[in-house]
C-alpha positions as CSV (number, residue, x, y, z in Angstrom):
1,M,-16.7,-21.3,28.3
2,T,-14.3,-18.6,27.2
3,I,-11.6,-19.4,24.7
4,K,-8.1,-18.9,26.0
5,I,-6.1,-17.2,23.4
6,G,-2.4,-16.4,23.4
7,L,-1.4,-13.4,21.5
8,L,2.2,-13.7,20.2
9,Y,3.6,-10.4,19.0
10,G,6.7,-8.2,18.7
11,G,9.6,-10.2,17.4
12,K,13.2,-9.8,16.1
13,S,12.3,-8.1,12.8
14,A,12.4,-4.8,11.1
15,E,8.6,-5.0,11.4
16,H,8.5,-5.2,15.2
17,H,6.6,-1.9,15.5
18,V,4.0,-3.0,12.9
19,S,3.4,-6.1,15.0
20,M,3.0,-4.0,18.1
21,Q,0.3,-1.9,16.4
22,T,-1.4,-5.0,15.2
23,A,-1.5,-6.5,18.7
24,L,-2.9,-3.4,20.2
25,A,-5.7,-3.3,17.6
26,V,-6.6,-7.0,18.0
27,I,-6.7,-6.6,21.8
28,K,-9.1,-3.7,21.6
29,A,-11.3,-5.7,19.3
30,L,-11.5,-9.0,21.2
31,N,-14.6,-9.7,23.1
32,T,-13.5,-10.4,26.7
33,N,-16.8,-12.2,27.3
34,K,-15.7,-14.8,24.7
35,F,-11.9,-14.7,25.0
36,D,-9.4,-14.8,27.9
37,I,-6.4,-12.8,26.5
38,Y,-2.8,-13.7,27.3
39,P,0.0,-11.6,25.9
40,I,3.3,-13.2,24.9
41,Y,5.7,-10.5,23.9
42,I,9.0,-11.0,22.0
43,S,11.3,-8.1,22.4
44,E,13.5,-6.7,19.7
45,E,16.4,-8.5,21.4
46,G,14.6,-11.8,21.2
47,Q,13.5,-12.2,24.8
48,W,10.2,-14.0,25.2
49,I,8.1,-12.5,28.0
50,K,4.7,-13.9,29.1
51,G,2.4,-11.3,30.7
52,Q,-0.6,-11.7,32.9
53,Q,-4.0,-12.1,31.5
54,I,-5.4,-8.9,30.0
55,T,-8.6,-8.0,31.9
56,G,-8.7,-4.3,31.4
57,P,-8.4,-1.8,28.6
58,V,-5.1,-1.4,26.8
59,E,-4.7,1.9,25.1
60,T,-1.1,2.3,23.9
61,V,1.6,0.2,22.3
62,K,3.9,1.1,25.2
63,E,1.7,-0.8,27.6
64,L,2.4,-4.0,25.6
65,S,6.2,-3.5,25.6
66,F,6.5,-4.8,29.1
67,S,9.8,-5.7,30.6
68,E,8.3,-7.3,33.7
69,G,6.9,-10.7,33.6
70,Q,8.2,-14.3,33.2
71,Q,11.0,-14.4,30.7
72,L,11.1,-17.8,29.1
73,S,12.8,-19.8,26.5
74,P,10.1,-20.8,24.0
75,L,11.4,-24.4,23.6
76,A,12.8,-25.2,27.0
77,L,9.8,-24.0,28.9
78,A,7.1,-24.3,26.2
79,P,4.4,-25.9,28.4
80,T,4.7,-23.0,30.8
81,L,4.9,-20.4,28.1
82,F,1.7,-21.5,26.4
83,E,-0.4,-22.3,29.4
84,S,-2.8,-20.2,31.5
85,E,-2.5,-19.9,35.3
86,E,-4.5,-23.1,35.7
87,S,-1.9,-25.0,33.7
88,R,-4.4,-25.4,31.0
89,P,-3.0,-25.1,27.5
90,F,-4.2,-22.2,25.5
91,D,-7.0,-23.1,23.1
92,V,-5.4,-21.2,20.3
93,I,-2.3,-19.1,19.6
94,F,-2.7,-16.0,17.4
95,P,0.7,-15.1,15.9
96,L,0.6,-11.4,15.3
97,L,4.1,-11.4,13.9
98,H,5.4,-9.8,10.7
99,G,8.5,-10.5,8.8
100,P,11.3,-13.0,9.5
101,N,11.2,-15.0,12.7
102,G,7.5,-14.9,12.9
103,E,5.7,-14.7,9.5
104,D,8.1,-17.0,7.7
105,G,7.1,-20.4,9.1
106,T,9.6,-20.5,12.0
107,V,7.1,-19.9,14.8
108,Q,4.5,-21.9,12.9
109,G,6.9,-24.9,13.0
110,M,7.4,-24.5,16.7
111,L,3.7,-24.5,17.3
112,E,3.3,-27.5,15.1
113,L,5.8,-29.4,17.2
114,L,4.0,-28.3,20.3
115,N,0.7,-29.6,18.8
116,L,-1.0,-26.2,19.4
117,P,-3.8,-24.7,17.2
118,Y,-2.8,-21.4,15.7
119,V,-4.3,-18.7,13.6
120,G,-3.2,-18.3,10.0
121,N,-1.0,-20.1,7.6
122,G,1.1,-23.2,8.2
123,V,4.8,-23.8,7.8
124,L,5.0,-24.3,4.0
125,S,2.7,-21.4,3.0
126,S,4.2,-19.0,5.5
127,S,7.8,-19.7,4.4
128,A,6.9,-19.7,0.7
129,G,4.8,-16.6,1.1
130,M,7.6,-14.8,3.0
131,D,10.2,-15.3,0.2
132,K,9.0,-13.3,-2.8
133,V,11.2,-15.2,-5.2
134,I,9.9,-18.7,-4.1
135,M,6.4,-17.3,-4.1
136,K,6.6,-15.9,-7.6
137,N,8.2,-19.1,-8.9
138,I,5.2,-21.1,-7.5
139,F,2.8,-18.6,-9.0
140,A,4.5,-19.0,-12.4
141,Q,4.2,-22.8,-12.1
142,A,0.5,-22.3,-11.3
143,G,0.1,-20.2,-14.5
144,L,-0.7,-16.9,-12.7
145,T,0.1,-13.8,-14.8
146,Q,2.9,-11.7,-13.2
147,V,5.3,-8.8,-14.2
148,N,8.8,-9.7,-15.2
149,Y,11.3,-10.2,-12.3
150,V,14.9,-11.1,-11.6
151,W,16.7,-11.8,-8.3
152,F,20.2,-11.8,-6.8
153,L,22.1,-13.0,-3.8
154,R,24.3,-10.5,-2.1
155,G,27.5,-12.4,-3.0
156,E,26.6,-12.5,-6.7
157,W,26.0,-8.7,-6.7
158,E,29.2,-8.0,-4.8
159,A,31.2,-10.1,-7.2
160,A,29.8,-8.5,-10.3
161,E,27.8,-5.3,-9.7
162,E,27.8,-4.0,-13.2
163,D,26.7,-7.4,-14.6
164,A,23.7,-7.3,-12.2
165,Y,22.7,-3.8,-13.2
166,R,22.9,-4.7,-16.9
167,Q,20.8,-7.8,-16.4
168,V,18.1,-5.7,-14.7
169,E,18.2,-3.1,-17.6
170,D,18.2,-5.8,-20.3
171,T,15.3,-7.9,-18.8
172,I,13.3,-5.5,-16.7
173,G,14.1,-2.0,-17.7
174,Y,12.9,1.2,-16.0
175,P,11.0,1.9,-13.9
176,C,11.5,-1.0,-11.7
177,F,11.2,-1.8,-8.0
178,V,13.9,-3.3,-5.8
179,K,12.8,-5.3,-2.7
180,P,14.3,-7.5,0.0
181,A,13.1,-11.0,-0.8
182,N,12.1,-11.8,2.7
183,L,10.4,-8.8,4.2
184,G,7.1,-7.1,4.2
185,S,5.4,-3.8,5.0
186,S,7.2,-2.1,2.2
187,V,10.4,-2.0,4.3
188,G,13.6,-1.6,2.1
189,I,11.7,-1.1,-1.1
190,S,12.8,1.5,-3.7
191,K,11.5,2.7,-7.1
192,C,14.3,3.2,-9.7
193,T,14.3,5.1,-12.9
194,N,18.0,5.1,-13.7
195,R,21.3,3.3,-13.0
196,S,22.3,5.6,-10.1
197,E,19.0,4.9,-8.3
198,L,19.3,1.2,-9.0
199,H,22.7,1.1,-7.3
200,E,21.3,2.9,-4.2
201,A,18.3,0.6,-4.2
202,F,20.5,-2.5,-4.2
203,V,22.5,-1.1,-1.3
204,E,19.3,-0.3,0.6
205,A,17.6,-3.7,0.0
206,F,20.7,-5.7,0.9
207,K,20.6,-4.1,4.4
208,Y,17.6,-6.2,5.1
209,D,18.2,-9.5,3.3
210,R,20.8,-11.6,1.6
211,K,18.5,-12.0,-1.4
212,I,16.7,-9.3,-3.3
213,I,14.1,-9.2,-6.1
214,I,13.7,-6.6,-8.9
215,E,10.3,-6.3,-10.5
216,Q,9.2,-4.5,-13.6
217,G,7.2,-1.3,-13.0
218,V,3.8,-1.1,-14.7
219,D,1.4,1.7,-15.2
220,A,-1.5,0.2,-13.2
221,R,-3.8,0.5,-10.3
222,E,-3.1,-1.4,-7.1
223,I,-6.0,-3.6,-6.2
224,E,-6.2,-5.9,-3.2
225,L,-8.6,-8.7,-2.0
226,G,-8.9,-10.3,1.4
227,V,-9.1,-14.1,1.4
228,V,-10.4,-16.1,4.4
229,G,-10.9,-19.8,4.7
230,N,-9.2,-23.2,4.8
231,D,-10.1,-25.7,2.0
232,H,-12.9,-23.5,0.7
233,P,-11.6,-19.9,0.8
234,E,-13.8,-16.9,0.1
235,C,-12.8,-13.4,-1.1
236,S,-13.8,-10.0,0.1
237,V,-14.7,-7.1,-2.1
238,A,-11.9,-5.5,-3.9
239,G,-10.1,-2.4,-2.6
240,E,-7.8,0.1,-4.3
241,I,-4.7,1.8,-2.8
242,I,-4.2,5.4,-4.1
243,P,-1.1,7.1,-2.6
244,K,-1.7,10.9,-2.4
245,D,1.8,12.3,-2.6
246,K,4.1,9.3,-3.2
247,N,5.1,7.1,-6.2
248,F,4.1,3.9,-4.3
249,Y,2.6,2.7,-1.1
250,D,5.6,2.8,1.2
251,Y,6.1,2.1,4.9
252,T,5.3,5.6,6.0
253,A,2.1,5.7,4.0
254,K,1.0,2.3,5.3
255,Y,1.6,2.8,9.0
256,E,2.5,6.3,10.0
257,D,1.0,9.2,8.2
258,G,-2.1,7.6,6.7
259,N,-1.4,9.7,3.6
260,T,-3.2,7.4,1.2
261,I,-6.7,6.9,0.0
262,L,-8.2,3.4,0.4
263,M,-11.0,3.1,-2.1
264,I,-13.4,0.3,-0.9
265,P,-15.0,-1.1,-2.8
266,A,-12.7,-0.5,-5.8
267,D,-14.2,0.7,-9.1
268,V,-13.8,-2.5,-11.1
269,T,-16.1,-4.2,-13.5
270,N,-17.8,-7.5,-12.7
271,A,-15.5,-9.2,-15.2
272,E,-12.4,-7.7,-13.6
273,Y,-13.5,-8.7,-10.1
274,S,-14.3,-12.2,-11.3
275,E,-10.7,-12.5,-12.6
276,L,-9.2,-11.0,-9.5
277,E,-11.2,-13.4,-7.3
278,T,-10.3,-16.4,-9.4
279,M,-6.6,-15.5,-9.3
280,A,-6.7,-14.8,-5.5
281,I,-8.1,-18.2,-4.8
282,K,-5.8,-19.9,-7.2
283,A,-2.8,-18.2,-5.5
284,F,-4.2,-19.2,-2.1
285,K,-4.4,-22.8,-3.1
286,A,-1.1,-22.8,-4.9
287,L,0.7,-21.9,-1.7
288,D,-1.5,-24.3,0.3
289,C,-2.7,-21.3,2.5
290,S,-5.1,-21.5,5.4
291,G,-6.8,-18.9,7.5
292,L,-6.1,-15.7,5.8
293,V,-4.1,-13.8,3.1
294,R,-4.3,-10.5,1.4
295,A,-3.8,-10.9,-2.3
296,D,-2.3,-7.9,-4.1
297,F,-2.7,-7.2,-7.8
298,F,-1.9,-4.7,-10.6
299,L,-4.8,-3.8,-12.9
300,T,-3.9,-1.9,-16.1
301,K,-6.0,0.6,-18.0
302,E,-6.5,-2.1,-20.6
303,G,-8.0,-4.5,-18.0
304,K,-4.9,-6.7,-17.7
305,V,-4.5,-8.3,-14.3
306,Y,-1.1,-9.2,-12.8
307,I,-0.8,-10.8,-9.4
308,N,1.9,-9.0,-7.4
309,E,2.1,-11.1,-4.1
310,V,0.1,-12.4,-1.2
311,N,0.7,-11.4,2.4
312,T,0.2,-14.4,4.7
313,M,-0.1,-12.2,7.8
314,P,-1.6,-8.8,6.8
315,G,-1.5,-6.1,9.4
316,F,-4.5,-5.2,11.6
317,T,-3.5,-1.5,12.2
318,P,-6.0,1.4,11.9
319,Y,-4.7,1.9,8.3
320,S,-4.7,-1.8,7.3
321,M,-6.5,-2.8,4.2
322,F,-7.4,-6.4,5.1
323,P,-9.9,-5.8,7.9
324,L,-11.4,-2.8,6.0
325,L,-12.0,-5.1,3.0
326,W,-14.0,-7.5,5.2
327,K,-15.8,-4.7,6.9
328,H,-17.1,-3.5,3.6
329,S,-18.0,-7.2,2.8
330,G,-20.2,-7.3,5.9
331,V,-17.8,-8.8,8.4
332,E,-16.9,-6.4,11.3
333,Y,-13.4,-6.6,12.8
334,P,-14.4,-8.5,16.0
335,A,-16.4,-11.1,14.0
336,L,-13.4,-11.4,11.6
337,I,-11.1,-12.3,14.4
338,E,-13.5,-14.8,15.8
339,R,-13.9,-16.4,12.4
340,L,-10.1,-16.7,12.1
341,V,-9.8,-18.3,15.5
342,N,-12.6,-20.8,14.6
343,L,-10.8,-21.6,11.4
344,A,-7.6,-22.3,13.3
345,I,-9.3,-24.7,15.7
346,E,-11.2,-26.4,12.9
347,R,-7.9,-26.9,10.9
348,H,-6.2,-28.3,14.0
349,Q,-9.0,-30.7,14.7
350,E,-9.0,-31.9,11.1
351,K,-5.2,-32.5,11.3
352,Q,-5.7,-34.5,14.5
353,K,-8.2,-36.8,12.8
354,I,-5.7,-37.5,10.0
355,K,-2.9,-38.3,12.5
356,H,-5.2,-40.6,14.4
357,T,-6.1,-42.6,11.3
358,K,-2.5,-43.4,10.3
């Protein structure tokens, strides 16, 4: 019997377009002999639209941005929203959402209340992984090595801009990176080498969030690992991101121009990979993750490893590192998706057993 899977994508986020690209890639990869695919689209205005079962090829993002369909409130009409035509609940929901209102635990909480299996991380790990400040605080508690960082709320900065800049210069120095605390896909990130650039970076980052984080810049390679599993996570081979013409791996390089080199597997020693693997799994467990994460690291010329962050819903676009890491680890994209679906169902079944024994 086929598995009925609801793909939840789009969303009210600056990463809406990234989510659309991810959904298109996943739909193309799903085996229709194994899965019945149902699209649930969230427009940029926040409308939830349930489409008909996808039975034919979908070639463009535009085809997924449908305006026709049953527009529903996700809470008031949840049974209808997450059911097939036969009034059978979907077997699993695959949230292909990036950024706030999707990757941050909000949708995960709704699915928990509806008692529906879903792919990926739960409420706690999603929300902690979305907020870079909270995530780094947890990593620090777990003893994971990181670069120096400070953070500010918009109100603090507006009340004392010069004090904020001095704090960055005294504790972080240049170069540094300014980022919105609750956003991914390199949106709103700036590299700064002086006070003027720092000011502009604060302004830019605060367009996307009320809280920002500033991280110390290091002369290091960017290494990433894919992690898959629940209680017993496993790591992929390591991959390296090498931007061709940019100072860092920004949004355009990630999703639009493909102007980067993804070196898979990365040229790391056995000892370096062992440390990366150990830290990736430690970070996964520290955040109580499940399903999947992409763990991002800095590796210096001296062999020093710093964890940068984990992404609890890495993209599945043609330029995405996560599925490529697993492909080079022997797991093709369709098999990877199927494995994530099975992990979601297994986790849900395990949680049901715990509830029934209370």
